[in-house]
C-alpha positions in Angstrom: 13.9 0.4 16.8 13.2 0.0 13.3 10.7 1.8 11.7 9.4 -0.7 9.6 8.6 -2.6 13.4 6.0 0.8 14.0 3.5 -0.8 11.3 3.7 -4.6 12.3 0.7 -4.3 14.5 -1.7 -2.3 12.2 -4.2 -3.3 9.6 -4.2 -0.4 7.8 -1.8 2.3 6.4 -2.8 5.9 5.1 -1.1 6.3 1.7 -0.1 9.7 1.1 0.1 10.4 -3.1 1.1 13.8 -4.8 -0.9 15.6 -7.8 1.2 16.9 -10.4 0.4 20.5 -8.3 2.1 18.8 -5.1 -1.5 18.1 -3.4 -1.5 15.6 -1.7 -4.2 12.9 -1.4 -4.5 10.1 1.3 -5.9 7.3 1.0 -6.6 4.3 3.5 -5.1 0.6 2.0 -4.1 -2.9 3.0 -0.8 -3.1 3.3 1.7 -6.4 4.2 5.0 -6.6 5.3 7.7 -8.6 3.9 10.8 -8.3 6.4 11.8 -4.6 5.5 9.2 -4.4 2.7 5.7 -2.8 2.7 3.2 -3.6 -0.4 0.1 -2.5 -1.3 -2.1 -4.4 -4.0 -4.5 -1.9 -5.8 -6.1 -1.3 -9.0 -3.9 -0.7 -11.6 -6.0 2.3 -13.1 -6.3 3.7 -9.8 -5.5 7.4 -8.8 -2.8 6.5 -6.6 -1.0 4.6 -9.3 -0.9 7.2 -12.0 0.0 9.7 -9.6 2.8 7.5 -8.0 4.1 7.3 -11.9 4.4 10.6 -11.4 5.8 11.0 -8.3 7.3 8.5 -6.8 7.5 10.6 -3.1 4.8 9.8 -0.7 4.2 9.4 2.7 2.8 6.6 4.9 1.9 6.5 8.6 -0.6 3.7 10.6 -4.6 4.4 10.3 -8.0 3.3 11.2 -10.0 1.7 8.2 -11.7 5.2 7.7 -8.1 6.7 7.2 -8.0 8.3 10.9 -4.0 8.6 11.8 -2.7 6.5 14.8 0.8 7.6 14.1 3.3 9.6 12.7 3.6 10.2 8.7 6.7 8.6 7.7 7.9 9.5 3.8 8.6 6.5 1.3 9.7 6.2 -2.0 7.2 4.2 -3.8 7.6 1.9 -7.2 5.8 -0.5 -8.7 6.5 -4.1 -9.0 5.0 -6.0 -12.1 6.6 -9.0 -11.3 4.0 -12.0 -11.1 5.7 -13.8 -8.6 5.8 -10.7 -6.5 1.8 -10.3 -7.3 1.7 -13.7 -5.9 3.6 -13.4 -3.2 1.8 -10.2 -1.9 -1.6 -11.9 -2.5 -0.6 -14.8 -0.5 0.5 -12.5 2.3 -2.7 -10.6 2.2 -4.6 -14.2 2.3 -3.0 -14.4 5.5 -3.3 -11.6 7.4 -7.1 -10.5 6.1 -8.8 -13.9 5.8 -12.0 -14.4 4.7 -12.7 -10.6 3.9 -9.6 -10.7 1.7 -11.1 -13.9 -0.2 -14.5 -12.2 -0.8 -12.4 -8.8 -2.4 -10.7 -11.2 -4.2 -13.8 -12.8 -6.0 -15.4 -9.7 -7.2 -12.6 -8.4 -8.4 -12.2 -11.5 -10.7 -15.9 -11.6 -11.2 -15.7 -7.6 -12.9 -12.2 -8.9 -14.3 -10.4 -6.1 -12.7 -6.2 -6.0 -13.0 -4.4 -5.5 -10.4 -0.7 -4.2 -9.5 2.1 -4.3 -6.6 3.7 -1.0 -5.0 6.8 -1.5 -2.8 7.1 1.1 -0.5 10.6 1.6 1.1 10.9 4.0 3.9 13.2 6.8 3.8 15.8 7.9 6.3 14.7 11.3 8.3 17.4 13.8 9.5 
């Protein structure tokens, strides 16, 4: 089984990023998949983005909205994708997956002039 298949039936991922002192910070996030790519769209100035800029090694696990794990952790390589076309594609996929709730969040963000970025998460081979 492809490890990416483990996430298709889930609504949330717990994204664990790491501080400079190696302490892990877990954050439940919305995500979408496009083939073997997992994407997260988040505030550009969020702590998780800042931590990923310093350490691209992260862990992900399927979870509930409150972050409670529903499966095992998987190591990933995270990268910020500052491409407007990718941002539009991910935004469209998020609308398809989350519907009205996503639209309400987008409206609120637009009114507050928030800036977003896209994170691409690539699963690492486990040995």
